[in-house]
KOLMAR-642590 format. One line per 2 residues: number of its first residue (from 1); their letters; for each residue y, z, x of C-alpha. Coordinates in Angstrom, 3 decimals. Example, Ala and Ser with C-alpha at 12.3 -4.5 7.8 and 13.67 -1.06 7.14 Angstrom:
2
1 = as = -4.500:7.800:12.300 ~ -1.060:7.140:13.670;
# end
This chain:
379
1 = xx = 119.129:98.620:113.087 ~ 120.439:94.903:113.172;
3 = xx = 119.632:93.152:109.839 ~ 117.062:90.129:110.319;
5 = xx = 115.248:88.020:107.964 ~ 111.577:88.984:107.877;
7 = xx = 110.223:85.927:109.669 ~ 112.680:86.322:112.537;
9 = xx = 111.778:90.144:112.998 ~ 108.107:89.438:112.617;
11 = xx = 108.135:86.470:115.157 ~ 110.098:88.446:117.693;
13 = xx = 107.974:91.548:117.505 ~ 104.624:89.510:117.663;
15 = xx = 105.873:87.161:120.180 ~ 106.950:89.913:122.502;
17 = xx = 103.682:91.715:122.214 ~ 101.816:88.685:123.554;
19 = xx = 102.358:89.780:127.184 ~ 101.813:93.535:126.498;
21 = xx = 98.853:95.776:126.630 ~ 98.285:98.609:124.188;
23 = xx = 101.303:100.960:124.757 ~ 99.573:104.166:124.187;
25 = xx = 95.801:104.310:123.748 ~ 94.572:107.225:121.651;
27 = xx = 91.626:109.190:123.205 ~ 88.259:109.131:121.882;
29 = xx = 87.549:111.913:119.461 ~ 84.171:113.639:119.577;
31 = xx = 82.050:114.280:116.541 ~ 83.584:117.846:116.178;
33 = xx = 87.143:116.845:116.913 ~ 89.654:116.238:114.330;
35 = xx = 91.260:112.770:113.872 ~ 94.913:113.158:114.120;
37 = xx = 97.012:111.246:111.680 ~ 100.645:110.596:110.661;
39 = xx = 101.899:109.218:107.291 ~ 104.488:106.645:106.901;
41 = xx = 105.991:106.631:103.419 ~ 106.116:109.587:101.058;
43 = xx = 106.275:108.221:97.671 ~ 103.741:109.003:95.119;
45 = xx = 100.782:107.080:96.977 ~ 101.790:108.251:100.352;
47 = xx = 101.890:111.910:99.380 ~ 98.568:111.616:97.569;
49 = xx = 96.802:110.178:100.553 ~ 98.534:112.671:102.820;
51 = xx = 96.991:115.513:100.720 ~ 93.580:113.957:100.409;
53 = xx = 93.170:113.326:104.143 ~ 94.590:116.681:104.868;
55 = xx = 91.906:118.258:102.664 ~ 89.145:116.804:105.061;
57 = xx = 87.813:119.052:107.687 ~ 87.772:116.290:110.093;
59 = xx = 91.389:115.318:109.771 ~ 94.652:116.852:110.712;
61 = xx = 98.055:115.368:109.315 ~ 100.442:115.960:112.212;
63 = xx = 103.382:114.029:111.013 ~ 104.886:113.103:107.686;
65 = xx = 107.585:110.377:107.603 ~ 110.072:109.001:105.301;
67 = xx = 113.533:107.563:105.735 ~ 114.548:109.678:102.789;
69 = xx = 114.669:113.227:103.678 ~ 114.658:114.196:99.943;
71 = xx = 111.025:113.371:99.743 ~ 110.013:115.648:102.640;
73 = xx = 109.476:118.829:100.468 ~ 106.747:117.847:97.811;
75 = xx = 104.675:116.037:100.547 ~ 105.207:118.981:103.128;
77 = xx = 104.156:121.425:100.573 ~ 101.058:119.372:99.607;
79 = xx = 99.771:119.122:103.138 ~ 100.578:122.582:104.139;
81 = xx = 98.381:123.859:101.123 ~ 95.514:121.660:102.207;
83 = xx = 95.473:122.403:105.997 ~ 96.286:125.290:108.387;
85 = xx = 98.731:123.475:110.659 ~ 102.269:122.472:109.631;
87 = xx = 103.185:118.745:109.966 ~ 106.282:117.505:111.683;
89 = xx = 108.850:115.863:109.384 ~ 110.682:112.754:110.675;
91 = xx = 112.592:109.779:109.347 ~ 111.537:107.282:112.052;
93 = xx = 108.065:106.358:112.063 ~ 108.226:105.184:115.790;
95 = xx = 108.260:108.974:116.837 ~ 104.581:108.927:115.362;
97 = xx = 103.856:106.042:117.512 ~ 105.246:107.505:120.696;
99 = xx = 102.897:110.502:120.243 ~ 99.594:109.856:122.354;
101 = xx = 97.690:112.572:120.485 ~ 97.903:110.687:117.147;
103 = xx = 94.932:108.479:116.344 ~ 95.939:106.653:113.150;
105 = xx = 98.723:106.000:110.930 ~ 98.596:105.849:107.066;
107 = xx = 101.016:103.099:105.964 ~ 102.196:103.897:102.291;
109 = xx = 105.521:102.197:102.503 ~ 106.976:99.559:100.150;
111 = xx = 105.484:96.071:100.718 ~ 108.064:94.731:102.991;
113 = xx = 107.199:97.322:105.894 ~ 103.324:96.738:105.560;
115 = xx = 103.074:93.942:108.063 ~ 105.457:95.014:110.766;
117 = xx = 104.595:98.901:110.524 ~ 100.781:98.077:110.963;
119 = xx = 101.569:95.483:113.807 ~ 103.642:98.134:115.666;
121 = xx = 101.051:100.790:115.125 ~ 98.222:98.508:116.627;
123 = xx = 100.461:97.937:119.545 ~ 100.858:101.553:120.024;
125 = xx = 96.943:102.020:120.051 ~ 96.907:103.516:116.500;
127 = xx = 94.309:102.577:113.763 ~ 95.904:101.878:110.292;
129 = xx = 95.185:102.677:106.814 ~ 97.653:100.401:105.027;
131 = xx = 98.214:100.524:101.206 ~ 97.806:97.521:99.119;
133 = xx = 98.996:94.910:98.837 ~ 98.098:94.265:102.517;
135 = xx = 101.232:92.370:103.313 ~ 104.321:90.893:101.636;
137 = xx = 103.251:87.433:102.417 ~ 100.536:85.233:103.993;
139 = xx = 102.477:84.857:107.234 ~ 102.514:88.630:107.683;
141 = xx = 98.971:89.121:106.780 ~ 97.662:86.781:109.121;
143 = xx = 99.779:88.386:111.959 ~ 98.431:91.877:110.967;
145 = xx = 94.684:90.390:111.399 ~ 95.743:88.957:114.770;
147 = xx = 97.249:92.391:115.841 ~ 94.200:94.324:114.901;
149 = xx = 91.869:92.012:116.792 ~ 94.163:91.838:119.870;
151 = xx = 94.610:95.439:120.267 ~ 91.049:96.324:118.873;
153 = xx = 92.166:98.446:116.156 ~ 90.580:99.707:112.874;
155 = xx = 92.873:98.415:110.071 ~ 91.787:99.191:106.584;
157 = xx = 93.607:98.233:103.338 ~ 93.889:100.670:100.354;
159 = xx = 91.332:98.514:98.127 ~ 88.925:101.478:97.150;
161 = xx = 87.331:99.687:94.464 ~ 84.868:98.031:96.830;
163 = xx = 83.815:101.549:97.960 ~ 82.906:102.804:94.485;
165 = xx = 78.955:103.057:94.303 ~ 78.908:101.180:90.866;
167 = xx = 80.759:98.216:92.334 ~ 77.868:97.476:94.805;
169 = xx = 75.462:97.609:91.884 ~ 77.465:95.274:89.896;
171 = xx = 77.605:92.743:92.762 ~ 73.798:92.960:93.102;
173 = xx = 73.449:92.198:89.467 ~ 75.796:89.113:89.555;
175 = xx = 73.998:87.805:92.631 ~ 70.399:88.499:91.012;
177 = xx = 71.158:85.473:88.834 ~ 70.608:87.455:85.542;
179 = xx = 73.815:85.973:84.236 ~ 72.860:82.610:84.897;
181 = xx = 75.123:80.159:86.645 ~ 78.637:81.338:86.862;
183 = xx = 81.593:79.060:86.133 ~ 84.291:81.093:84.736;
185 = xx = 85.875:84.486:86.014 ~ 88.699:85.989:84.125;
187 = xx = 90.889:88.626:85.866 ~ 93.278:90.777:83.760;
189 = xx = 96.258:93.047:84.638 ~ 98.118:93.755:81.369;
191 = xx = 100.147:96.571:80.813 ~ 103.738:97.965:79.696;
193 = xx = 106.566:98.413:82.100 ~ 110.003:99.816:80.949;
195 = xx = 113.297:98.068:81.216 ~ 115.573:98.677:84.362;
197 = xx = 118.476:100.700:84.177 ~ 121.787:98.806:85.043;
199 = xx = 124.162:101.090:87.231 ~ 126.761:100.145:89.818;
201 = xx = 125.960:99.950:93.434 ~ 126.845:103.326:95.251;
203 = xx = 127.136:104.795:98.712 ~ 124.036:105.779:100.594;
205 = xx = 123.330:109.367:99.850 ~ 123.122:111.958:102.652;
207 = xx = 119.711:112.271:104.212 ~ 118.711:108.714:103.602;
209 = xx = 118.453:106.235:106.634 ~ 118.915:103.124:104.501;
211 = xx = 118.952:100.993:107.374 ~ 115.435:102.193:108.321;
213 = xx = 114.257:101.843:104.889 ~ 115.315:98.243:104.751;
215 = xx = 113.809:97.378:108.170 ~ 112.900:93.717:108.566;
217 = xx = 114.109:92.863:104.893 ~ 117.733:92.133:104.077;
219 = xx = 119.901:95.025:103.651 ~ 121.222:94.851:100.189;
221 = xx = 123.837:97.064:98.886 ~ 122.282:100.489:97.879;
223 = xx = 121.518:101.059:94.163 ~ 119.741:104.139:92.996;
225 = xx = 118.615:102.413:89.935 ~ 117.138:99.386:91.798;
227 = xx = 113.463:99.034:91.468 ~ 112.345:97.707:94.602;
229 = xx = 109.046:96.364:92.947 ~ 111.153:93.858:91.119;
231 = xx = 112.921:92.298:94.049 ~ 111.528:89.522:96.536;
233 = xx = 113.100:91.029:99.412 ~ 110.971:94.194:99.295;
235 = xx = 107.967:93.382:97.148 ~ 105.367:91.023:95.977;
237 = xx = 106.012:92.225:92.528 ~ 104.543:94.773:90.186;
239 = xx = 101.906:92.404:88.891 ~ 100.407:91.122:92.146;
241 = xx = 100.749:94.561:93.677 ~ 98.484:95.915:91.073;
243 = xx = 96.401:92.942:90.084 ~ 95.178:92.616:93.767;
245 = xx = 92.537:95.223:93.062 ~ 90.895:93.151:90.275;
247 = xx = 91.415:89.915:92.261 ~ 89.667:91.516:95.156;
249 = xx = 86.918:92.891:93.029 ~ 86.319:89.504:91.512;
251 = xx = 86.003:87.846:95.011 ~ 83.510:90.762:95.926;
253 = xx = 81.383:90.237:92.975 ~ 81.170:86.700:93.615;
255 = xx = 79.799:87.294:97.105 ~ 83.414:86.928:98.687;
257 = xx = 84.120:83.416:97.740 ~ 86.268:81.579:100.269;
259 = xx = 89.608:80.123:99.761 ~ 90.082:78.124:96.553;
261 = xx = 90.719:74.289:96.636 ~ 93.858:74.490:94.442;
263 = xx = 96.059:77.251:92.715 ~ 98.183:76.604:89.896;
265 = xx = 100.717:79.138:88.201 ~ 102.716:79.592:85.197;
267 = xx = 104.909:82.499:83.946 ~ 108.532:83.914:84.542;
269 = xx = 110.730:86.534:83.165 ~ 109.831:86.302:79.382;
271 = xx = 110.512:89.740:77.878 ~ 112.113:92.233:80.286;
273 = xx = 115.259:90.366:80.671 ~ 117.056:93.223:82.689;
275 = xx = 118.147:91.348:85.922 ~ 114.760:91.541:87.639;
277 = xx = 113.778:88.652:89.757 ~ 109.996:88.709:89.730;
279 = xx = 108.150:87.475:86.605 ~ 106.884:89.819:83.871;
281 = xx = 104.400:87.240:82.895 ~ 102.092:85.391:85.266;
283 = xx = 99.102:83.256:84.535 ~ 97.306:81.548:87.491;
285 = xx = 94.178:79.291:87.875 ~ 92.088:79.244:91.091;
287 = xx = 89.960:76.318:91.313 ~ 86.818:76.630:93.470;
289 = xx = 83.564:74.323:93.259 ~ 82.303:74.747:90.725;
291 = xx = 83.870:78.119:89.809 ~ 87.135:78.419:87.865;
293 = xx = 88.998:82.006:88.215 ~ 91.767:82.743:85.854;
295 = xx = 94.402:85.362:86.008 ~ 96.150:86.778:83.090;
297 = xx = 98.924:89.135:83.587 ~ 101.956:90.824:81.874;
299 = xx = 104.103:93.887:81.869 ~ 105.054:93.945:78.074;
301 = xx = 101.808:94.551:76.209 ~ 101.529:98.208:74.967;
303 = xx = 98.171:97.649:73.425 ~ 96.722:97.042:76.864;
305 = xx = 95.816:100.295:78.749 ~ 94.626:101.211:82.210;
307 = xx = 91.270:103.257:82.039 ~ 92.126:106.846:81.018;
309 = xx = 91.544:109.590:83.438 ~ 88.810:111.276:81.071;
311 = xx = 86.750:108.090:81.382 ~ 87.110:107.194:85.028;
313 = xx = 84.672:109.865:86.193 ~ 82.549:110.309:83.140;
315 = xx = 79.469:108.680:81.281 ~ 81.823:106.610:79.080;
317 = xx = 83.095:103.116:79.325 ~ 86.614:101.869:78.295;
319 = xx = 87.324:99.824:75.128 ~ 86.817:96.382:76.811;
321 = xx = 89.202:94.298:74.493 ~ 92.101:96.693:75.415;
323 = xx = 91.116:97.360:79.125 ~ 94.225:96.225:81.225;
325 = xx = 92.544:96.201:84.536 ~ 89.149:94.405:83.851;
327 = xx = 87.100:91.540:85.470 ~ 85.026:89.460:83.153;
329 = xx = 81.989:87.347:84.584 ~ 80.949:84.560:82.471;
331 = xx = 77.586:83.083:83.230 ~ 75.319:80.444:81.288;
333 = xx = 73.056:83.330:80.423 ~ 75.327:86.316:79.990;
335 = xx = 78.623:88.052:80.406 ~ 79.720:91.072:82.476;
337 = xx = 82.519:93.537:81.804 ~ 83.783:95.239:85.100;
339 = xx = 86.376:97.858:84.913 ~ 88.410:99.188:87.703;
341 = xx = 89.300:102.889:88.251 ~ 85.744:104.060:87.701;
343 = xx = 85.423:102.257:84.527 ~ 81.708:101.193:85.284;
345 = xx = 80.318:97.818:84.073 ~ 78.214:96.283:81.120;
347 = xx = 76.303:93.188:80.982 ~ 75.256:91.266:77.919;
349 = xx = 72.878:88.522:77.257 ~ 73.099:85.271:75.257;
351 = xx = 72.356:87.003:72.104 ~ 75.321:89.482:72.522;
353 = xx = 72.785:92.325:73.263 ~ 73.675:94.876:75.800;
355 = xx = 71.313:94.609:78.666 ~ 72.617:96.776:81.536;
357 = xx = 75.176:99.417:81.877 ~ 76.358:101.341:85.096;
359 = xx = 78.837:104.263:84.719 ~ 81.648:104.245:87.144;
361 = xx = 83.317:106.859:89.542 ~ 86.297:105.963:91.774;
363 = xx = 85.627:105.192:95.416 ~ 88.644:106.986:97.042;
365 = xx = 86.443:109.573:98.807 ~ 83.876:106.887:100.180;
367 = xx = 86.868:104.605:101.166 ~ 88.452:107.371:103.194;
369 = xx = 85.151:108.428:104.609 ~ 84.615:104.714:105.693;
371 = xx = 87.977:104.667:107.548 ~ 86.951:107.786:109.452;
373 = xx = 83.495:106.467:110.324 ~ 85.012:103.461:111.625;
375 = xx = 87.382:105.139:113.776 ~ 84.712:107.203:115.265;
377 = xx = 82.341:104.198:115.710 ~ 84.950:102.206:117.430;
379 = x = 85.684:105.086:119.917;
# end
């Protein structure tokens, strides 16, 4: 695969598509028929999604794909335990797109493949479940939306927090006016990441199609210790890639506020000085009218914790001061703490009295069901 910069690759692909019809239109599935899917990207998240969708009685995972064959075994075992049929294992996702029996593609690749992989799937008549962040940059995100509309495809981003039942109740409470006029929203993403190991570049190992892995991004020398999350060529960065959940929820709670008037940013590599390019500290201010939304994020705060698993689906709340993935809604009459990952939410009045609580439960099942329902409704 010839190495092109991302913008050239995207322009060429989208431009060529302007004169094309859908290459292979998946047939409509009846209520009793299974939705046939392929999975692109078999890292931790891709394998998780493959297994979860395979366990659904209305879905069949027909393909598992990753440029690195060393990732095949774990994903294949998980899917085979979850369904009766054995998936095909491929390194090139275009083989999934060429199969007219496939209805949908799950795109769980690194960020640099989200845009192009989704667009190509839309062109091939496939619906797409693409993991967050939606795209590597704004340009690609806009082209993904254009492709979904042009080819009349369902494209759903893995932002499952919106689908959690407690999130809708939090939005209703905020919009009821019980917090008063809201002028400040604070969004957090604070945690601890390790230092990167420094090792020399090495030959590409057998069974790894490194050209395909790089795809539309520059083909840098192969390094087994390189963390793609910390490289601009392949990623938006570990902070934005995770923060997007809370940032999206803040917009949802505020009734999907539009684009801000201005955005300012400060930060840099402050602590994890291990050769990484993308900041380990990021502070941003989004100015609306009259709302100000503030982001506080870092990768070196060991006292800040994601919501533990034993709280996510229970009748307990996280310790809000040390919750790394929370949103705070500050109004003239009260304050709300909202926790991602099934953390629930609590509202306090002007006298510091707890006035309302909702326990949480993660919205993965609802989010996956929504994708299936949208496909069947469209068909």
